[in-house]
C-alpha positions in Angstrom: 133.3 -24.4 -111.4 132.6 -22.3 -114.4 130.0 -23.1 -117.1 129.3 -21.8 -120.3 125.6 -20.7 -121.2 125.0 -23.6 -122.9 126.2 -26.1 -120.2 124.1 -24.2 -117.7 121.2 -24.7 -119.8 121.8 -28.3 -120.0 122.3 -28.5 -116.7 119.1 -27.0 -115.6 117.4 -29.0 -118.1 119.0 -32.3 -116.2 117.6 -31.0 -113.0 114.1 -30.4 -114.6 114.3 -34.0 -116.1 115.1 -35.2 -112.2 112.6 -33.4 -110.6 109.5 -34.1 -112.9 110.6 -37.9 -113.4 107.4 -39.8 -112.2 107.3 -43.0 -114.4 109.9 -45.7 -114.4 110.8 -44.7 -118.0 111.2 -41.0 -117.4 113.3 -42.0 -114.5 115.7 -44.0 -116.4 116.1 -41.3 -119.0 116.8 -38.6 -116.2 119.5 -41.3 -114.7 121.1 -41.5 -118.0 121.3 -38.0 -118.7 122.7 -37.3 -115.0 125.2 -40.0 -115.5 126.3 -38.5 -118.9 126.5 -34.9 -117.7 128.8 -36.4 -114.6 131.0 -38.2 -117.1 131.7 -35.0 -118.7 131.4 -32.7 -115.4 132.9 -34.8 -113.0 133.7 -31.8 -110.4 130.1 -30.9 -110.6 129.6 -32.7 -107.2 126.1 -30.6 -106.4 124.3 -32.4 -109.1 125.1 -35.9 -107.6 122.0 -35.3 -105.3 119.9 -36.1 -108.4 120.7 -39.7 -107.7 119.0 -39.9 -104.3 116.0 -38.0 -105.6 115.6 -40.4 -108.5 116.2 -43.5 -106.2 113.2 -42.2 -104.0 111.1 -41.6 -107.4 111.9 -45.0 -108.5 110.6 -46.7 -105.3 107.5 -44.6 -105.5 106.8 -45.5 -109.0 107.2 -49.2 -108.6 104.9 -49.0 -105.5 102.3 -47.4 -107.8 103.0 -49.8 -110.5 102.3 -52.7 -108.0 99.1 -51.7 -106.9 96.4 -53.0 -108.9 93.8 -50.4 -110.4 90.4 -50.9 -109.4 87.7 -50.1 -111.5 84.3 -48.7 -110.2 
């Protein structure tokens, strides 16, 4: 699969979003960006692993939100 420089830059930005997403809102934004990328580049199968990463990140984020914060 051959990408233009602009497409490669966009792909790298999406990977960055996936890897840095920690909150549910960030995860949702990264998932949307990934879905849009896949819709436009269906042959880019390597990036689809991002969905697994986001699913794990989502589980972690939900568990963090479920734990009540204790004040000292």
